[in-house]
N, C-alpha and C positions, 0 to 999 in steps of 0.2 A: 504494500500500500504506500502510495506517495502522498506526503503531506505538503500542503501549500502554506508557506510562511505568512505571518500577518502582514509583512511588508509587501509580499506579492499580491495579497488580497486587496491591500490599500491601493496598490498601483492599478489593479483592475477596476476598482471602484472609481478611481480618478479618471480612467479612460472613459468610463460610462458617463460620469458627471461633466467632464470637460473634453468632449470629442475633438479630435484633430481634423480640422477642415483644410489642411494643407492641400494645395492644388485645386481648390475650388474658389469661387468668387464670393464666398460668404464668410463673415466673421460672427462668432457667437457672442452675444452680449450678456444674457442671463437666462435662467431657467424659468419657464412659464408654468409647467405642470408635467406630471408623469402618470402613467397607468400601466396596465398589464402588457400593452403592445409597444410601449416605447416612451420616450421623453420628448417634450416639446420645448424648444428654446426660442427666445427672441433673438433674431440675428439681423445682420445688415448686408444687403446686396451692394458690393463695392461698385459694380458696373453701373447700376441704375441709381445708386445713392438713396435707397429706400429701406425701411425696416420691414422684415418679413418674419413669418413663423416657420421654424424648421423642426420637422418631426423626424426623430432618429429611432431606429429599432433598438430595443433593449439589448439584443444579442445578435451576432452575425450568423444565425442559423438560416438555412434556406427557407424554412417555413415562415420565419419572421419577415424575411426580405420579400417573399411572395405576397404576404398579406399587406404589407405597406405599399407594394407596387399595385396591387389590386385596388386599394383605396385611392391611389393617385389616378389610376386609369378611370375609376368610377367618377371622380370629381372632374377629370378632364372632359368627360362626356356630358357633364351636367352644367352647361353654361347658362346660369340663371342668376339674377340679382340677389335672390334669397339663399344661394348656396355658395359657400366659401370656395373661391377658385384656387386651383393648384398652378404653380408657376414652373416648377422644375422637379426633377428626380435625379438622384445620383448615388454614388457609393463612396464611403470614406476609406482612408488608407487601412483601417482595421477591419474592413470587410462589411461593415454595417451599411444598410441602405438608408438614405434620407430623402424626404420630400420637402419642398419649399412651397408654402402657401401664403396667401394674404394674411397679414397680421390683423386680427380682429380686435378692435377696441370697443369697449362698452361694458354692459352688465348682462348677467344671466337673466333669462326671462322671468324667473320667479322673484328675483331681487327687484327688477325694474317694475314688475306688475304690482308689487305690494303698495306702491304709492300712486297708482293710476286708477281713475274711475272705471267702472265696469265697461262702459261704452268703448273706451280706448283699449282696454284689455282685449275685447272681442275683435276690434279692428286689427290688432296685432295678430291674433289667432287666425284671422282670415288670410293674412299675408303668409303665415306659416303654411296654411293649407295650399296656397297658390304654389309655393315652392315644392311641396310634396306632390301635388298633382302633376307638376312638370316632371319630377323624378319618376313617378309611376308611368307617365306617358312614354318615358325613355326606357322603361323596363327595369327600374331599379327600386328595391324595397330597402328602407333605411334600417329597420329592425331594432333601433335603440333610441327612439324619439323620447325625449324627456326635457324638462326645463333646463337642466344643466347643459344640454347640447344645443341650446338655442340662445343666441346672443342678440341683444338690442343695442345698436350703435348710438352714438351721441346725437345723431340727427334722425333717429327713428328707424334706422336700417334694421331689417330682420335677416339674420343669417343662421341657417341650419348647419351645425357642425358635426364632426366625428362620424364619418362614414366608414369607419374601419370594419363594421360588421355588416355593411350593405351587401346585398346579393342580387343576382338577376331575379326579376319578378315574373309574374304570370297573371293571366286572367283568373278571376275567382274560381272558375270552373276547372282550372288546371293547376292547383296548388302544388308547390314543391314539398317534398318530404325530406326532413332532415335525417331520416333513417337510411336514406340512400343518397348521400351527398355527392357521390361521383356523377350523378346525372345532371348536376348543376355546374356549369362551367365556372372554374375559378374557386370552387369551394373544396378545401382539403378534407381528406378522410381522417378520422380520429387516429387511426393507426400510423399515419404518416408523420405525426408530430406528438411526442409524449406530452408536450405542454398544451396541446389543443384539447380542451375539455368539452363535454357536451354543452356547457353554458356558453363557451366561446362559439361553438358551431351554431347553436340555436339563437344565440344573441339575446339582447334585451335586458331589462332591469325590472326587478320585482315592483309590482304596482303599475307598471306601464306595459308589461309583456302580456300579450293575448294568451288565453288558455291553449289554443292550438300551437302557438309558438313554443310553449313549454314542452309540448309533445313532439316538436320538431317539424311541424308543417306550417308554412307561411305563404301568404299572398298579400296583395295590397290591402286587404281588410285587416291584416295584423297591424299595419301602421294606422289604420282608422281607429282601432282600439286604443293605441297609444295616444293618439290625438284626442280621443275622448277623455282619457285620464288627464291630459294637460288642460283641456277645457274645464274639467271638473275643478281643478285647482284655481284656474283663472276666474271661474264663476263665484267662488267663495260662498259666503252664507246667503248672498242675495238669491241664488238659484233655489235654495231649499226653503227659504222663508217666504218670498213673495213671487218669484218668477218661475212658476211651475213649468211653463213651456221650455225654458232653457234647461231645466233639470231633465225633462223628457228627451231633449237632444243629447245630453250627456249619457243618459241611460241607453238610448238606442245605439250610440257609438260604442258602448262598452258591453253589449250583449255577449254572453258566453258563446252563443251560436253565431258563427260568422255570417250565416245566411240571414240572420235577423238584424244584423247591423246595417248601417249605410254601406252600400256596395262600393262606393268610391269616395275619395276625399272630397271631390267636387260636390257630391250630394250633401255631405256633412257641412261643408262651407256654405252651401246655398241655404240650408236651414238656419245657420247662424246669421246670415245676412237678412233673412226674412224676419228673424227676431229683432235685429237692429232696426229694421225699417218699420217695425210695428205691425207686420203681417202675421198671419197664422203660420205656424211651422208644421211640417208634415208629421213630425214625431209625436205631436200632442193633439188629442181630441178635446177640443174646447167645450166647456159647458156654456150655457146661455149667459150666465153671470160673468164668466171669464171673458167671453167675447165682448160683452158690453163694456167691461173694464178696459180691455185692450183698445177698443175703438175710442173710448173716452180719453185714454192716455195719449193715443196717437194723434187725435184731432182735438186736443184740449184747447188749443188757441182758437181755431174756428168756432168750436162749440161755445167757448166763453164769449166771443164776439156776438154770436147769434143770441145768446141768452141776455147779454147786456142790451142789445138792440130791442129785444122783446120787452125787457124790463122798462126801458126808456119809453117805448110806445105805450105800455100800460100806464105809466105815470102821466104821460101827456093826455091820454084818454080820461084818466081819473080827475086830473086838474083842469080839464078843458071847461071854460065858462059856459 
């Protein structure tokens, strides 16, 4: 058995925390964050004179490199204002792969939303749905949508991040099964990488992961479920206390049966817009009283003007000599 000295371990850790970008056009400034798939640094592109985000694999294994390259290829195919763009991909002298992306400045969705009124929160949600509808139209499922992976920029920009678990999508009637990942291009088999766990293959985060995703089967409706969980958080107490139609939208998006959910992100977004516009949502069957209240809220200004006019006419008739 060969023992590794503490000094050698320290040097290895130093290489991980301070990667050598010799031979590239990038300088590392500081670390932004890290996870199971690698470390993200704030860097500087010397050629263009701009700051960028640089994601480096944690180790130089082939599986790690392939996963990062797949993420880069996914992002390169998704040119949308709501999806963080990738600028470059390369390899470090120590063998690790890195990708260069736009440096996102701003706040996480959950942090930003905490100080916004409900109307503004739902408008942000609509823009998230727009980005995801675009991704699904290009055949890509995110599989890990959650507030921590959505950033709101200083000028209201909405960016969906962390596409490391994304995979090719399908129509709802032809869902992919995680039990046979080789049928999906670009998805590694568990036996090909000891560090690739079922959670990594199936992806997702507890509370945002659809039931079928836990079982290893995903399609676009799995992202609909995650968006429903995000909408639940954005709705806050308002949805459960006064706004039952919005609660019905959340509930439909989070149905355990994929066939009972909104079948597309566009359908979910359309119901949220109906709610914002004061129209009836498809997910909620209104009572007569609820319809009356909704119409009164939506048209309260015209109704108030008509009532004021009628009151004034009544007074004139009463006081007429």
